[in-house]
N, CA and C of each residue as an Amber inpcrd file, in Angstrom:
protein
   444
  45.0450000  74.8180000 161.0560000  45.8730000  76.2920000 161.4480000
  45.7160000  77.0040000 160.0320000  46.2280000  76.5020000 159.0250000
  46.2850000  76.9760000 157.8470000  45.0960000  77.5770000 157.1830000
  44.2160000  76.3190000 157.1850000  43.0360000  76.5750000 157.0160000
  42.0350000  77.7560000 157.5620000  42.5070000  77.8100000 158.6210000
  41.9030000  79.2630000 159.9130000  42.9500000  80.2020000 159.1740000
  43.5380000  80.4570000 158.8170000  44.9260000  81.4330000 158.1840000
  44.0610000  82.0480000 157.0730000  43.7600000  80.9240000 155.9810000
  43.3150000  81.1730000 155.0010000  41.6350000  81.6410000 154.8000000
  40.6840000  81.2760000 156.1340000  39.6240000  81.8540000 156.0230000
  39.4890000  83.2810000 156.3320000  40.2600000  83.5630000 157.3930000
  40.9550000  84.7060000 158.0040000  40.9420000  85.8590000 156.8260000
  41.9680000  85.6560000 155.8510000  42.1680000  86.1070000 154.8360000
  41.1290000  86.1770000 154.3770000  40.4520000  85.3620000 153.2780000
  39.5620000  85.7910000 152.7720000  38.3030000  86.7190000 153.3680000
  37.8680000  86.5510000 154.2910000  36.9060000  87.5780000 154.7180000
  37.5710000  88.8860000 155.4370000  38.6330000  89.0080000 154.8980000
  39.5150000  90.7290000 155.0670000  38.8790000  90.5490000 153.4280000
  39.4720000  90.0450000 153.1790000  39.6150000  90.5750000 151.8380000
  38.0790000  90.8150000 151.3660000  36.7900000  89.7470000 151.8630000
  35.6870000  90.0760000 151.2190000  35.6110000  91.3270000 152.2210000
  35.9050000  92.1180000 152.9770000  35.1780000  93.3440000 153.7830000
  36.3330000  94.0910000 153.3830000  37.3020000  94.0550000 152.6920000
  37.9410000  95.1600000 151.8830000  36.9900000  95.3080000 150.9850000
  36.8310000  94.7560000 149.4900000  36.0980000  94.5060000 148.6470000
  34.5680000  95.2960000 148.4810000  34.0280000  94.8070000 149.8610000
  32.7870000  95.2730000 149.7810000  32.4100000  97.0110000 150.8400000
  33.8760000  96.7580000 151.4410000  33.9100000  98.7330000 152.2680000
  34.1750000  99.6230000 150.5240000  35.2960000  99.0990000 149.5060000
  35.7300000 100.1990000 148.5520000  34.3170000 100.1170000 147.7490000
  33.4600000  98.6380000 147.1210000  32.5660000  98.6660000 146.3250000
  31.7370000  99.8260000 147.0690000  31.2370000 100.4160000 147.9400000
  30.5090000 101.3090000 148.0110000  31.0540000 102.2990000 148.8380000
  31.9960000 103.0580000 149.0360000  33.2410000 103.9780000 148.6650000
  32.3260000 104.5270000 147.3910000  33.0480000 103.5870000 146.4590000
  32.7270000 104.0390000 145.2910000  31.6940000 104.2750000 144.4520000
  30.8090000 103.5600000 145.1270000  29.8230000 103.6800000 144.6350000
  29.1130000 105.1540000 144.9300000  29.0610000 105.2190000 146.2460000
  29.2230000 106.4670000 146.4820000  29.3100000 107.7560000 146.9580000
  30.3830000 107.6140000 145.7060000  31.0720000 108.9840000 144.5420000
  30.7630000 108.9160000 143.4770000  30.0290000 107.6130000 143.2160000
  29.8970000 107.7230000 141.6980000  28.4630000 108.0360000 141.1120000
  27.4870000 108.2340000 142.0210000  26.1570000 108.4680000 142.7440000
  25.7410000 109.8830000 141.1430000  24.9130000 109.5520000 140.8640000
  24.7140000 110.7700000 139.9760000  23.5660000 112.1020000 140.4510000
  24.4700000 113.2070000 140.9280000  23.6510000 114.4750000 141.6780000
  22.1200000 114.4750000 141.3410000  22.3550000 114.3520000 139.9210000
  20.4820000 114.1540000 139.2950000  19.9730000 113.6060000 140.0470000
  19.9470000 112.2980000 140.2740000  19.3280000 111.2850000 140.6730000
  19.5170000 110.9920000 142.3270000  19.8820000 111.6240000 143.2260000
  20.1070000 111.8490000 144.7810000  18.7240000 112.8890000 144.9990000
  17.9210000 112.7890000 146.3340000  16.9980000 113.3290000 146.8080000
  17.5280000 114.6640000 147.2020000  16.0750000 115.7370000 146.8570000
  16.7000000 117.0250000 147.7730000  17.0100000 117.1440000 149.2330000
  18.3460000 117.7520000 149.0850000  19.0090000 117.8140000 150.4740000
  19.6870000 118.2650000 150.0960000  20.9490000 118.7890000 151.0570000
  22.7900000 118.8060000 151.4820000  23.2780000 118.4300000 151.4710000
  24.2950000 118.3320000 150.0630000  25.4660000 117.7110000 150.1700000
  26.8790000 118.1450000 150.2700000  27.6040000 117.3450000 150.4170000
  29.3670000 117.6440000 150.3240000  30.3160000 116.8490000 149.5120000
  31.1360000 117.4220000 148.4140000  31.9730000 116.9510000 147.3540000
  33.3920000 117.7740000 147.8060000  34.3940000 116.6330000 147.8910000
  35.6490000 117.0090000 147.8020000  36.0230000 116.5110000 146.2980000
  37.3670000 117.2240000 145.9400000  38.1100000 116.9890000 144.9540000
  39.2200000 115.4230000 145.9600000  38.9760000 115.5000000 146.9140000
  39.7770000 114.7140000 147.7550000  39.0700000 113.8440000 148.6860000
  38.7590000 112.4400000 149.0370000  38.1860000 111.6030000 150.5480000
  38.6700000 112.0170000 151.5970000  39.4030000 113.1850000 152.0620000
  39.3870000 113.4750000 153.1860000  38.9590000 115.2590000 153.0370000
  38.5010000 115.3950000 154.0780000  37.2880000 116.8790000 154.0070000
  38.3290000 118.3720000 154.6840000  39.8970000 117.7590000 154.9620000
  40.7890000 119.2130000 155.5380000  42.0430000 119.1300000 154.0480000
  42.0150000 118.9850000 153.6370000  43.2840000 118.9890000 152.3280000
  43.9100000 120.2570000 152.2940000  44.3820000 120.7120000 152.1350000
  45.0070000 122.3900000 152.0750000  44.9290000 122.6380000 150.9690000
  43.9110000 123.2310000 150.0420000  44.1690000 123.7540000 148.7200000
  43.0730000 122.9930000 147.5880000  43.3100000 122.1350000 148.3560000
  42.0250000 121.0420000 147.7140000  40.7090000 121.5720000 147.7970000
  39.6650000 122.0090000 146.6810000  38.6260000 122.0950000 146.2190000
  37.1990000 121.3720000 146.7500000  36.2510000 122.0650000 147.1030000
  35.5690000 121.5140000 148.1860000  33.8210000 122.5800000 147.4240000
  33.3000000 121.4390000 147.6870000  31.7350000 121.9530000 146.6820000
  30.8190000 121.4620000 147.9540000  30.1240000 122.3030000 148.3130000
  28.9000000 122.2680000 149.6160000  27.6900000 122.5610000 148.6780000
  26.3100000 122.2010000 148.5920000  25.5130000 122.1400000 147.6950000
  23.9170000 122.0300000 148.5880000  23.2090000 122.7090000 148.2220000
  21.5790000 122.2840000 148.3760000  20.8080000 121.9380000 147.1520000
  20.3660000 121.0940000 147.0060000  19.4000000 120.4870000 145.7220000
  18.2070000 120.5260000 145.8640000  17.6200000 121.3910000 145.6160000
  16.0990000 121.3440000 144.9100000  15.4830000 121.0810000 143.9340000
  14.7490000 119.3870000 143.8950000  14.7290000 119.6640000 142.0990000
  15.8480000 119.4260000 141.4060000  15.8630000 120.1170000 140.2870000
  17.1970000 120.1380000 139.3900000  18.4420000 121.3500000 139.4310000
  17.2540000 122.4210000 140.9130000  18.1940000 123.4710000 140.9290000
  19.0760000 122.9410000 142.2800000  20.2420000 124.1650000 141.9340000
  21.3620000 123.6010000 143.5020000  21.8900000 125.0460000 143.6120000
  22.0730000 125.5200000 144.4700000  23.1340000 126.3130000 145.5860000
  23.2080000 126.2850000 145.9170000  24.9380000 126.9280000 146.1420000
  25.9030000 126.2960000 147.3050000  27.5540000 127.0030000 146.8760000
  28.4170000 126.5670000 147.6270000  29.9650000 127.3990000 147.9810000
  30.6780000 126.1090000 147.9280000  31.6010000 126.7770000 147.0510000
  32.2020000 126.3760000 146.0190000  34.3680000 126.4960000 146.8120000
  34.8060000 125.8400000 147.1760000  35.9540000 126.7590000 148.1190000
  37.2420000 125.8920000 147.9100000  38.1940000 126.1640000 148.8980000
  39.8130000 125.6540000 148.7860000  39.7130000 125.7860000 150.1120000
  40.1120000 124.5410000 150.9840000  40.4730000 124.6970000 152.3210000
  42.0820000 125.4940000 152.1960000  41.5250000 126.2270000 153.4020000
  42.6860000 127.1340000 154.4580000  42.8230000 128.3870000 152.8280000
  41.7560000 128.5220000 152.2330000  42.1910000 129.5490000 151.5450000
  41.1160000 130.4710000 151.5430000  41.5020000 131.3350000 151.9210000
  40.2550000 132.7000000 152.2160000  40.0970000 133.4920000 150.9590000
  40.6450000 133.1750000 150.0150000  40.7130000 134.1060000 149.3810000
  40.0100000 133.5470000 147.8400000  39.6500000 132.1660000 147.5410000
  39.3850000 131.3150000 146.4430000  37.7840000 130.5940000 146.5940000
  37.1890000 131.2160000 147.1350000  35.4430000 130.3900000 147.0120000
  34.5930000 131.3780000 146.1950000  33.6410000 130.6430000 145.7660000
  32.5250000 131.5510000 145.2020000  31.3300000 130.8590000 145.9260000
  30.2320000 131.3070000 145.7310000  28.7240000 131.1490000 146.1160000
  27.8190000 130.9780000 145.1630000  26.9620000 129.7450000 144.5680000
  26.6870000 130.1190000 142.9760000  24.9560000 129.2300000 143.1860000
  24.6520000 129.4600000 142.0010000  23.0650000 128.7110000 141.4160000
  23.4910000 128.2110000 140.2860000  22.8120000 126.9950000 140.0410000
  23.2000000 126.4960000 139.0190000  21.8970000 125.6060000 138.5210000
  21.8370000 124.5590000 137.4570000  20.8310000 123.4450000 137.2360000
  21.7320000 122.3510000 137.0340000  20.9250000 121.3080000 137.4820000
  21.6190000 120.0940000 137.5590000  21.3290000 119.3810000 135.8430000
  22.8010000 118.3120000 135.4930000  22.6910000 118.1060000 134.1630000
  23.1550000 116.8710000 134.8510000  22.7000000 115.9360000 135.0530000
  24.0580000 114.5360000 135.3280000  24.6910000 114.7390000 136.4780000
  25.6320000 114.4790000 136.4130000  26.5060000 115.3370000 137.3170000
  27.4860000 116.2720000 137.7070000  26.6890000 117.1130000 136.3510000
  27.1700000 118.2840000 136.5490000  26.1560000 119.7150000 136.9150000
  26.8780000 120.7220000 137.0340000  26.0950000 122.0500000 137.5050000
  26.6260000 123.0050000 136.5320000  25.3440000 123.3740000 135.6880000
  25.3820000 124.0000000 134.3540000  24.4900000 125.3740000 134.0270000
  24.8290000 126.0770000 133.5040000  23.9780000 127.7410000 134.0040000
  24.0800000 128.0440000 135.1230000  25.6460000 128.5610000 135.4490000
  25.8150000 128.4900000 136.9420000  26.1400000 130.1380000 137.2320000
  25.8680000 130.4950000 138.1150000  25.8160000 132.1860000 138.4250000
  26.3060000 132.4980000 139.4560000  27.5660000 132.5940000 139.5490000
  28.4040000 133.2800000 140.6320000  28.4320000 134.0730000 141.5600000
  28.2760000 134.2280000 142.7720000  28.0460000 135.2830000 143.4920000
  29.3770000 135.6770000 144.0150000  29.7600000 136.8210000 144.6550000
  30.9300000 136.5560000 145.3540000  30.8790000 138.9030000 145.8640000
  31.1990000 138.6840000 147.2770000  30.9250000 139.5080000 148.2760000
  32.2300000 140.6930000 148.0070000  31.7790000 142.0170000 147.8990000
  33.1380000 143.0230000 147.4400000  32.6460000 143.7710000 148.8440000
  34.2930000 144.0830000 149.5930000  34.3080000 144.7040000 150.3400000
  35.1700000 146.2880000 150.2830000  34.1890000 147.6380000 150.5010000
  34.9760000 148.5100000 150.5620000  35.5200000 148.9250000 151.7990000
  36.9250000 149.2690000 151.7810000  37.5210000 149.3040000 153.0130000
  37.0730000 150.9590000 153.9220000  37.0840000 151.7850000 152.5430000
  36.9080000 152.8340000 153.4100000  35.7230000 152.9900000 154.1000000
  34.1920000 152.4780000 153.3820000  33.0990000 152.6480000 154.1500000
  32.3700000 151.9000000 155.1470000  33.4110000 150.3330000 154.7240000
  32.9120000 149.1330000 155.9610000  31.8080000 148.5070000 155.0880000
  31.4780000 148.6310000 154.4050000  30.3320000 148.0990000 153.6400000
  30.4390000 147.1160000 152.6190000  29.7880000 146.1590000 152.2630000
  29.9610000 145.4360000 151.3150000  28.9800000 145.2150000 150.2390000
  29.1210000 144.5820000 149.1290000  28.0830000 144.6350000 148.2450000
  28.0920000 143.3650000 147.2350000  27.3270000 142.3160000 146.9120000
  27.2290000 141.4620000 146.4280000  27.0500000 141.4200000 144.6970000
  28.3050000 141.1240000 144.1880000  28.0310000 140.8640000 142.6680000
  27.7490000 139.9190000 142.1000000  27.1690000 139.6970000 140.7560000
  27.0020000 138.3690000 140.2020000  27.4240000 138.3360000 138.6230000
  27.7610000 136.9900000 138.1790000  28.1170000 136.7690000 136.3870000
  27.9380000 135.5190000 136.8870000  28.3470000 135.1030000 135.0080000
  28.0450000 133.6060000 134.3160000  29.3690000 133.3780000 134.9030000
  29.7070000 131.7650000 135.1790000  30.3220000 131.1010000 135.7410000
  30.7240000 129.7970000 135.1690000  31.6170000 129.1380000 134.9210000
  32.0540000 127.9140000 134.3760000  31.1110000 126.6310000 134.8800000
  30.8630000 125.6060000 134.1420000  29.9390000 124.5260000 135.1060000
  31.0800000 123.7760000 136.0360000  30.2830000 123.1970000 137.0970000
  31.0420000 122.5200000 137.5200000  30.7240000 121.1650000 137.4370000
  31.7770000 120.3210000 137.2730000  31.8540000 119.0140000 136.5480000
  31.9400000 118.3830000 138.3100000  31.1100000 117.2560000 138.7370000
  31.5530000 116.6620000 139.8080000  31.8140000 115.1440000 139.5890000
  32.0430000 114.8860000 138.6250000  32.4520000 113.3900000 138.4290000
  33.7290000 112.7620000 138.6180000  34.4260000 113.5990000 138.7530000
  35.6100000 113.4840000 139.6780000  35.9050000 113.6900000 141.4620000
  34.3610000 113.9800000 141.6320000  34.9310000 114.5140000 143.0070000
  34.1170000 113.5630000 143.9900000  34.3950000 113.1780000 144.6820000
  33.8890000 112.1340000 145.9140000  32.9620000 113.2080000 146.7940000
  31.7410000 112.2300000 147.0660000  30.5500000 112.4050000 148.3430000
  31.3790000 111.9820000 148.9940000  31.2610000 113.3510000 150.4660000
  31.5140000 112.7910000 151.8930000  30.2680000 113.5740000 152.6390000
  30.3910000 112.8370000 154.0350000  29.5570000 113.2330000 154.9740000
  29.1960000 114.4430000 155.4710000  28.0840000 114.9400000 154.6390000
  27.6200000 116.0880000 155.7430000  27.7860000 117.3620000 156.5410000
  27.9660000 115.8700000 157.3260000  28.4360000 116.3510000 158.7110000
  29.9610000 116.8050000 158.7700000  30.3690000 116.1610000 158.5460000
  32.0590000 116.8340000 158.4940000  32.6730000 117.7520000 157.8030000
  31.5220000 118.9390000 156.9290000  31.7220000 120.1250000 156.7350000
  32.4700000 121.1350000 157.8600000  33.7300000 121.4340000 157.5370000
  34.5890000 122.4230000 158.4010000  33.2330000 123.5580000 158.9800000
  33.4280000 123.9200000 160.4540000  32.3780000 125.2760000 160.7490000
  32.2100000 126.5310000 159.7120000  33.3230000 127.1840000 159.5970000
  33.5450000 128.0360000 158.6440000  33.3570000 128.1960000 156.6500000
  33.4000000 127.0330000 156.8700000  33.0080000 126.6920000 155.3390000
  31.3220000 126.2990000 155.3780000  30.9960000 125.8900000 156.5460000
  29.7030000 125.3280000 156.4960000  28.5900000 127.0790000 156.9670000
  29.2570000 127.8490000 157.8940000  28.2640000 129.4410000 157.9090000
  28.3300000 130.0760000 156.5630000  29.7120000 129.5580000 155.6180000
  29.7460000 130.7380000 154.5610000  29.2130000 130.0730000 153.4110000
  28.3600000 128.5650000 153.4310000  27.4350000 128.0520000 152.8560000
  26.1130000 128.6030000 153.2110000  26.0490000 128.6670000 154.2360000
  24.7790000 129.4350000 154.6700000  24.1840000 130.7160000 154.3250000
  25.2760000 131.5080000 154.2450000  25.3360000 132.4600000 153.6560000
  25.0710000 132.7100000 152.2260000  25.2090000 131.9880000 151.6820000
  24.9560000 131.7890000 149.9950000  23.8020000 131.8350000 149.9250000
  22.9990000 130.3950000 150.8250000  21.7250000 130.1670000 150.3330000
  20.9940000 130.8990000 150.7550000  21.3400000 132.1640000 151.7230000
  20.2010000 133.6330000 151.9020000  20.5670000 134.4990000 150.6350000
  21.9820000 134.5520000 150.2470000  22.1280000 135.5820000 149.2340000
  21.4870000 135.0930000 147.6720000  21.5370000 133.5800000 147.6790000
  19.9890000 133.5570000 146.0160000  19.2760000 133.6280000 146.8090000
  18.5990000 132.9560000 147.8650000  17.0980000 132.7850000 148.2170000
  16.5500000 134.2220000 148.3850000  17.4170000 135.4920000 148.6590000
  16.5660000 136.8270000 147.9550000  17.0130000 137.4210000 146.7700000
  17.2080000 136.4480000 145.8610000  18.2310000 136.9860000 144.7510000
  16.8760000 136.4400000 143.0140000  16.0690000 136.7900000 142.6420000
  15.6890000 135.9480000 141.5680000  15.8530000 135.5650000 140.4390000
């Protein structure tokens, strides 16, 4: 009986440690070493924390285009393009859409932005991105695809 309890405890501990190491390794894998594709990062390992910062990006070589936003905040977001350096995005150009109420039109304005350090971010599953954030991300891709 005691042997069975000890075996169960050891097995449970081994599974927990193995799972934890997998999550830790996933969140610490360098952006630079990832294959080209779409990725989702967050300051939290949960995808729906109010006020938490998230980054969705498309990696092509050492270039990324993406969207940086805070969950449940319609005002705190930006589209960006930059170059990967390790686990950071440098030489960042940010774009934001400016709406004109009087005419109902908008235009994009671009400028330099701060580097984005993803060292303390968790890599999340891309299919967990909220629908409105994903549509915003796709808009960012289009904006920068058409900009040299």
